[in-house]
C-alpha positions, -999 to 999 in steps of 0.1 A, spaced: 181 125 78 152 103 66 130 112 42 101 83 44 81 68 9 45 62 11 30 47 -20 -10 55 -14 -50 62 -31 -58 80 8 -95 71 -10 -106 94 19 -76 94 40 -85 77 69 -72 73 98 -53 40 97 -35 62 74 -26 92 100 -15 66 126 10 53 96 28 89 90 22 92 132 46 64 136 71 71 113 74 104 131 75 91 160 104 61 142 129 93 136 127 98 175 145 137 178 159 132 139 150 153 113 125 135 90 97 140 62 74 122 46 65 117 8 34 96 -8 34 86 -42 -6 96 -47 -31 78 -75 -49 107 -97 -85 112 -99 -85 77 -109 -75 52 -84 -63 12 -87 -100 -4 -95 -104 15 -122 -127 33 -105 -128 76 -101 -119 87 -67 -141 99 -36 -127 129 -41 -102 149 -70 -68 142 -62 -61 176 -55 -84 174 -22 -72 140 -13 -34 155 -12 -49 183 9 -59 158 33 -30 141 37 -3 174 38 -25 182 64 -24 148 80 14 146 84 28 141 54 57 171 33 46 164 -5 25 146 -20 28 135 -58 10 122 -84 18 87 -100 7 88 -136 -23 72 -147 -5 45 -170 7 30 -137 -25 41 -109 -44 23 -129 -22 -8 -134 -22 -46 -119 -3 -46 -84 29 -53 -102 31 -19 -127 11 -3 -96 42 -7 -75 68 -8 -101 55 37 -116 54 43 -80 89 29 -58 104 46 -95 87 77 -89 101 83 -53 137 68 -64 141 94 -92 136 122 -66 171 109 -52 164 116 -19 138 89 0 159 71 20 128 38 32 98 28 18 70 23 44 41 5 34 6 -19 54 6 -57 51 -11 -79 69 9 -100 89 32 -72 98 69 -92 90 93 -77 71 114 -106 69 84 -136 59 81 -113 34 116 -108 20 117 -149 19 89 -148 -4 102 -124 -26 132 -138 -29 114 -170 -36 89 -153 -65 127 -137 -78 147 -170 -79 146 -195 -108 133 -229 -91 102 -202 -85 100 -198 -122 110 -236 -130 79 -248 -101 57 -221 -117 54 -232 -151 50 -264 -139 22 -262 -121 -3 -240 -145 2 -272 -170 -28 -285 -150 -46 -253 -154 -56 -234 -125 -52 -197 -118 -25 -180 -115 -30 -172 -80 -32 -208 -73 -4 -219 -91 20 -193 -75 7 -201 -42 15 -238 -50 47 -232 -60 57 -209 -26 39 -231 -3 62 -268 -27 94 -244 -24 91 -232 10 68 -240 33 27 -233 40 32 -204 61 51 -186 37 25 -192 11 -5 -182 23 15 -143 27 5 -145 -11 -39 -152 1 -43 -112 14 -38 -87 -11 -16 -60 14 8 -91 15 10 -91 -21 12 -54 -29 36 -50 3 58 -81 -24 54 -62 -50 67 -31 -36 97 -55 -24 104 -66 -59 103 -36 -75 129 -18 -42 153 -53 -52 149 -45 -93 155 2 -89 190 14 -92 186 34 -60 188 16 -22 153 22 2 146 7 30 116 -12 38 99 -9 65 64 -24 68 35 -23 97 13 -42 104 -22 -36 93 -43 -19 117 -82 -16 118 -110 -38 97 -101 -58 71 -90 -44 33 -124 -47 15 -144 -53 57 -155 -30 83 -143 -14 111 -120 -21 141 -107 0 169 -123 29 158 -108 18 120 -120 12 87 -108 2 61 -115 23 30 -134 5 11 -161 5 44 -158 43 49 -172 45 9 -198 19 9 -209 40 36 -204 76 18 -220 62 -10 -252 48 10 -255 82 24 -249 76 58 -224 105 62 -217 109 101 -209 73 102 -182 80 73 -165 111 93 -160 94 125 -137 74 109 -116 101 96 -95 127 112 -106 160 116 -92 179 89 -98 151 62 -127 149 75 -127 190 70 -120 184 32 -144 157 27 -173 180 41 -162 215 21 -159 186 -8 
């Protein structure tokens, strides 16, 4: 039996999230499978309040196809990308039943993400990074420049996109974990991370902006029916 783990915030649960769960079940085919989510609680990684209560977002996820939603404890939920990934991978791994970890990325290329992760976890990277940091530039810029030096510009460019960065942190956490979970990545669908909408799928940040601006019906159009029903009730 395959048990797919998803690390999420579902702030709110939208069509792109529903697509990911449906795609995992399609991938499993006739094989029995389950979907387990590690989700932020009432506070999300940006340090802000979630748009809905944790229990409401969990209900939307279960009605949208998840089998179990577990709350990621607050210290991990509002941590850096590295801490967020480490805490969530640890939570899913502690169950002892999750066989696969599924996550989105801008590139959708697992081999490329693994190549960059291996570079970041290597001794040569630490030496190259230290040398770059002596120049006084930001950590993010130096990290990307170090990867470009050790690999190539295309690999380094992955570190300029937020979902790729988080995906690489998930892979780092899997490397350091004591339990095996096979990674699966899907190319991000719809609008960019902090952008608008594309192909009927909007980013969660765009949906939140619509809700806060009072454009409720426009926002609801980007949610699965079950999620919209929960949000209206809230």
